[in-house]
N, C-alpha and C positions, 0 to 999 in steps of 0.2 A: 750396432746393437751390442749391448753388454750382456754377459752371462749373469744370471741371477741364481743364487742358491739361498734357500730359506730352510733352516733347520726345523725339524718337527718339534712340536710341543705336546702337551697333554691333550690339547684340543685342536691342533692344526697339523696338517701333513707336511712332510718334507717335500720341498719343491725345487726342481732343477730345470732351468730354462737356458738352453744352449743355442746360440745363434747359428750353429752348424745344422740345426734342424732337429733337435731332440728336446722333448719335454717329458719330465717325470714328476708324477704326483703320487706320493706313497704315504699311507698311514690313515689316521682318523681325521675326519673333517667335521667339526661342530664348533667353530669359533662363535664367540658372542655375536659378532656382526659379520656374516659371511661375505656380504657385498663389499664391505670395507676391507676385509682381509684379502679378498681376491682381486680387488681393483687394480693393483700394480701388475698382477699376472695377466688379467684381461687386457690391459693396455699393452703389455709386452707382446702378447699373442696377436693383437690387432696390428701392431707395428710390424711384426714378423710377416704376417699374412699379406699386408698391403705395401710394405716398403722394402722387404728383403728380396734379394735376387734369387734366393733359394726356391726351388720348385717342388720340394718334398719336405715332409715333416713327419717324424715318428713320435707318437704320444704313448707313454706307458703310464697307465693308471692302475695302481695297486691299492685300492681303497678298502680299508677294514670296516669302517663305519662312517656314515655321513648323515647329517640331518637334512630336513626339507629345504632349508635355505641354501645349503651347499648344493643340493640336488638342482635347484633353480639356476645357480651359477654354472654348474656343469652343463646343464641344458643350453644355457646362453653361449657357452664356449663351443659346444658342439655345433650350435647354429652358426657361429662364426666360421668353423671349419667347413661346414656345408656351403655357405655363401661364397667361399673362396676356392671351392674345389676345382674350378677351371684354371686357376693360377697356381695352386699348390696342392699336390697330391698328399693327403694326410692319411696315415695308417695309425689306427688307434688300437692299442693292446689293453683290453679291459681284463685285468688279472684279479681273480678272486679266490678265496678259500672255499673249498667244497662244502665246508660246514656252515658257510654264511649264505643262506638262501636269499636274503634280501639284496645283497650286493650282486649276486648272480642274476636275479630277476631284474634288477636295475640295468644291468648290461643288456639283457634281452630286450627290455623296453627301449633302450637307446638305439639298438639295432633296428627296431620297428619304426621308431620316430625319425630316424635318419638313414633310410635305405640306400641313399647314394654314397654314404661314407663307408670306408673300409674299416669296419669295427670287428676285431678278432677277440673272441672270448676265450680266456685261458684259465682253467682251473688248476689250483696248486694244492 
């Protein structure tokens, strides 16, 4: 697997995918087509979860703002983490600004939707 780094733009987050078991998504996420933008990321995660010999994954998500289609992609990715929980222990750090109630609530919702995942909410 290759390491992938995607620089942030006005509409998309900075993304870092490391085959050593580290994923970082940071910034705003409201691309014109979320599914198209995130497709290579979803494929990379799928390959990591199903083909890597690694048994743990650390995910850092520091999202400032995201639209509903990005939310759907995040939900799909979390679903992948949940489906592979027996093969790969995933720890998700959902990092949010205390002034941003929407992102904080989204993290709480994800904890409720995925109770078997280790989702840690961190306010900054």
